[in-house]
N, C-alpha and C positions, 0 to 999 in steps of 0.2 A: 504493500500500500504506500509506504514511504517512497519507494522507487517510482511508482506511478505519479505521485504528487510532484516529485522532483522533476521528472521528465516533462510533465505538464507545465510546471513553473518555468522551466528552461525555454520551452517553445513559446509560451505566452510572453515571457520577458523579452525575448528577442523580437517578437512581433511588436511589443510596446515601444520599440525604438523608432518605428516607422514615422510617426508624426514629426520627429526631429528633422528628418530629411525634407519633409514637406515644408516645414517652417523655414529651413535654410533656403530652399528654392524660392520661397516667397520673399526672403530677404534681398536676394539679388535683384529681382525685378520689382517686387512689391514695395521696397523701401522708397523707390522713386515715386510710386503712387502715393505713399503716405506724405512725402514732401510736397506733392501737388495738392494734397488735401482730400484725396478720394478715400472712401472707406467702404470697401466691399464687404458683403456679409461674411466672407471667410476671414477678413482681417478683424471684424468685430466679434465674431463668435467662434473663431478657430480654436480658442482655448478649450472649448467644450470637447473637441476631439482628444486633446491631451488628457482631459479629465476622464474621458471614456477609456482610453488606453491604460490609464493607471489602475483600472480594475484588475489588471493582471498582478498587481502587488497584493492581491488577496492571499497569495501563498505565504509571504512573510507574516501577513496578518493572521492567518490560520496557525502559523507556527507560534506566534505570540499567544494565541488563545490556548494552545496546548503546552506552552512552555512550562518547564519545571524549575526554571532559574529563580534566583532570589527576587523577591517582590520589587526591590529597588531597580534591578536590571529590567524587569518586565515593564515597570513604569517608564524607565528611560527609553525602552524600545518603542513604546507607544508614542512618546513625545517625538522621538527621532523619526518614526515613520510619518507622523503628521507633518513634521518640518520638511521632510523630503518631498512630500506631495505638494506642499505650498511652494517650495522653491522651484520645483519642476514646472508646475502650472504657471507660476509667475514668469518664469523664463520663456515659456512657450507664448504667453500672451504678449510679450514684448519682443517678439521676433526671435525666439529661441535663445536669447541672451541679454535681456534687459536693454533693449534699445538699439539693436543692430547686430547682424551676424558677423562673426570673425572671419568668414571665408574670404571676403573681399575688402573688409575694413578692419582697422585695428580694434581689437576687443577693448571695451571700456573696463575700468577697474571693477565695477560692480559684477561684471561677468565672471571674473576670477573669484570674487567673493562668493558668488552663487555656486560656482563649481566646487570650491572648497567646502561650502555648506552642505552640498549633496554628499560629498565623500564622508564628511564627519557624521552626518546623519545616518548614512548606511553603516558606518563602522560601529556606531553606538548600539545598533540592533544586534550585533554579533553575539554578545553574551546571552541574549534571550532567545534568538532564533537559530543560531548556529549557521550551518551551510546554506540555509534559505536566504541568507543575506546576499548570496551571489545573484539573486534576482534583481538587485539594484544595478548591477554592473552594465547591462545593455543601455540603460537610461543615461548613466554617467558617460559611457563611451560616446553615445550620440551627442550628448551636450558638448563634449570636448571636440568632436569631429565637426559639428556644424556651427558651434557658437564661439570657438576659440581659434587657436592658430594651428597650422599644420604640425608644428613641433608638439603641441599639446595632444593632437590627435595620435601621433605615433607613440608618444610616451604613455598615454592613457591606454592605448591598445596593447602595448607590450606589458604594462603593469597588470591589466585585467587578465590577459592570457596567463601571465606568470602566477598570479594569485590563485586563479582557478586551477591551474595545473598543480600547484602545491597542495591545494585542498584535495584534488582527485588522487594524487599519488602518495600523499604523506599522512592522510587521516584514515581512521578505520572505516568510515562511511564514504570514503572518497569515490569508489566506483559508481556510487549512486548519482554522482554529479558529473560523470563523464560526458553525458549529453549536453550539459551546460557548456563544458569546455569546447565542444564541437560547434555549438551555436554561437558562442562568443567569437570564435575564430572566423566563422562564416560572416557574422555581422561586421567584424572588423574589415573583411575584404569588401563587403558591400558598401560600407561607409567610405572606404578609401576610394573606390571607383566612383561613387556618386558625387563625393565632394570634389574629386578631380574634375569631373565633367562640369560641375557647377562653376568652379573657378575658371575653367577654360571658356565656358560660355560667357561669363562676365568679362573676361579679358577680351574675347572676340567682340563683345558689344562695345567695350571701351575703345578698342582699336577702331571699330567702325565709326564711333563718334568722333575720334580724333581725325580720322581720314576725311569724314564729312566736313569737319571744321576747317581742316587744311585746304580742302577743295574750295570751300566757301571763301576763305581768305584769298586764295589764288584768283578766284573769279572777281572778287572786289578789286584786287590789285590790278588785274587785267583791264577791268572797266575804267578804273581811275587813270591807268597809263594811257589807254586809248583816248579817253576824253580829254585829259589834261595835255597830253602830247599834241593832239590836234589843235586844241585851242591856243596853247602857247606858241605853236608854230605860226599860226595865223596872226596872233598878236605881235609876234616878233617882226614878221614881214610888214605888217601895217605900221609898226613903230618906225621901221626904216624908211617907209614911204613918207611918213609924216615928217621925218627929219629932212628929207629932200624937198618937201613941198612947203615947209613952214615959212620960208622966205619968198618963194616964187608964187605960191598959190595958197595964201592963208585960209581961204574959205574951204577949199578941198581938204586942207590939213585938219581943219576943225571937224569936218565930216568924218574923216578917218579916225580921229580921236573919239568921236561919238561911237563909231563902230567898235573901237577897242573897248570902250566902257561897256557896251552891250555884250560883246563877246566874253569879257571877264565875268560879268554878272551871270551869263548863261552857264559858263564853266563852273562857277561856284555852286549854282543851283544844281547842275548836273552831278557834281561830286557828292553833294549832300544826298541827292536822290539815289545815286549808285550805292553809297554806303548804307542807306536805308533799305536797299534791295528792291526799289520800286521803279527804277528807270526803265523806260520802254520807248525808245525813239522810233517814230514812224519813218518808213523809207521815203515817203514823199517829202517830209520835213528835212530829212538828211540830204536828199538830193538838192533842195533849195540852199541849204546851209553850205554844202560843198561847192555848189556853183558860185555862190557869193565869195567864198574863200579863194577859189581859183581865179575868179574875175579880178579880184583885188591885186593880183600879181600878173595880170594880163595873160592868163591861161584860159582858153575857151573850153567849155564843157558841153557836150552834146549827149542827149539821152535818146536812145532808140528802144522803143517798147513802152509798155505800160506798167507802172509800179504795182497795179492791182493784179497783175498776172501771178504774183507770188502770194502764198498764204501768209497770214499774220506771223506765224513762227518763222517762215523763210524770210519775210521782210525784216524781222528783227536781226537775224544773222546777217543779211545783206547790208543792213544799215551800219553795223559795226565793221564789216569788211570794207565798205565804201569809205567810211571815216578814216580808217587806217591807211587805205590805198591813197586817199587824197593827201594825207599827211606825208606819206612817202614821196608823192609827186612834188609837193611843196619843198621838201627838204633835200631830195637827192636827184630827182629825174631831170631837171632842166627842160621840162616839156613845154610845148606851145599849145597843145590841145589834149583833151581827155574825152574818150567816148565810153559811155555806159550802155551796155546791151542788157535788156531785161526781157526774159521769155519764161513761159511756164517751166519751172524746175531748173532754171539757169540764170546766172547773174555774172556779168563779165565787165571788168574795168580795163580799158586799154589806153595807154598814153604813147606819145611819140618822142619820148625822152631818150636817155642814154642807154636804156635797156637793163635787164636783170643781170647782176654781177655773179649770181650763183651762190652767194653766201646768204644765209638766212639770219637776219638780225632779229631783235626782239619784236619788231613790227610784223614781220612775216610769220614768225612763230606764233604771235598773238592771233593773226588772221587764221592760221591753220588750226589753232585750238578752238577758235570761235566756230569754224566750219565743222569741226569734229563734234563739238557739243551740240550743234544744230542738226546733226545727222547728215552732213553734206560732204562731198568730195571737194578737195581744194587743190588748185594747181597754179603755180606761178612760174613764168618763163619769159624769155625774150620773144616779142611778137614777130610775125612773118616779115614785116617791113620795119623792124626795129622797135624800140621802146619796150615797155613791159606789159605783159598780159596777165591779169589776175582773174581766175575763173573759179566759180563755185557752182556745183551742180548737185541736185538732190535726186 
């Protein structure tokens, strides 16, 4: 009869560790939900599951009822059993370790206090329940695995296996607890694998977040580079023109200064909108802006086709490509004219300047990245009759 009770206690105690794994899984993802203020029914009432699983501590309880130890030790056993239950349920209610799991965050001091309290409580029942105190070990193991550090997991696992092995092989009733030893070893393997998967999942999630943040920063940097580079190039050219005109044609110089003021205001607004993630320049507006910028330095721009031939998403990509291509013409090409071809699924910018040198600077790389993000093919080369041909196709 004692052997049957022992085997049942071993099986039940091992099963009682399962909620710890569930709590730990919730810590990795659910902690973010708690920070956002959400409170799912599981987060509010999950502690009830912990309380239900503690029913398997009925075996130490039965051992206390049958105990023939001194009354002092029996009373101590009852108090210790109650303390163990309270600590375990409280730990479960607060994410398996009083405010956060140790799998992905540093355990708080209260977690170590709770862990020590569970060990002391279990130890105080030994004089009154004897080997039945081994029923506490699966709960202690799971607390260490999911609520503390990896080092605590390994040390607790080794200690629990060692203690159970000593009881099995060095005490007269040891063989009756052999099944507990097997279950503790199995539970240790399960905890090791499951916590490793949880940690790797959290690391993958964190890496994905870092990658997304990095990509977002690169996108903002690219937007600001394209916008500011274009605007400053035009402003610089207009400022040079103003310097030449200020004595010979003051009225035109004033007009150019007004254009500079307008361009800088637009650039500032554009940078602010880009950083806020809401910039969306229309292709029609960009065509007008680039035409004005080129005209200011006596470069003619001709548009063949209709801007509405492209979808909104394609127009956005084309707008950024046109902006950067115009900046390159102003800075490097020495062109006299620029032709823009627009057709369904195709956008091309051709100038009659010095041609493509073959080296991709930041501007060309930026255009290629823009096209890739927009799901388009990008090509830049020297045109058939000279100059540079920039082509985007979807």
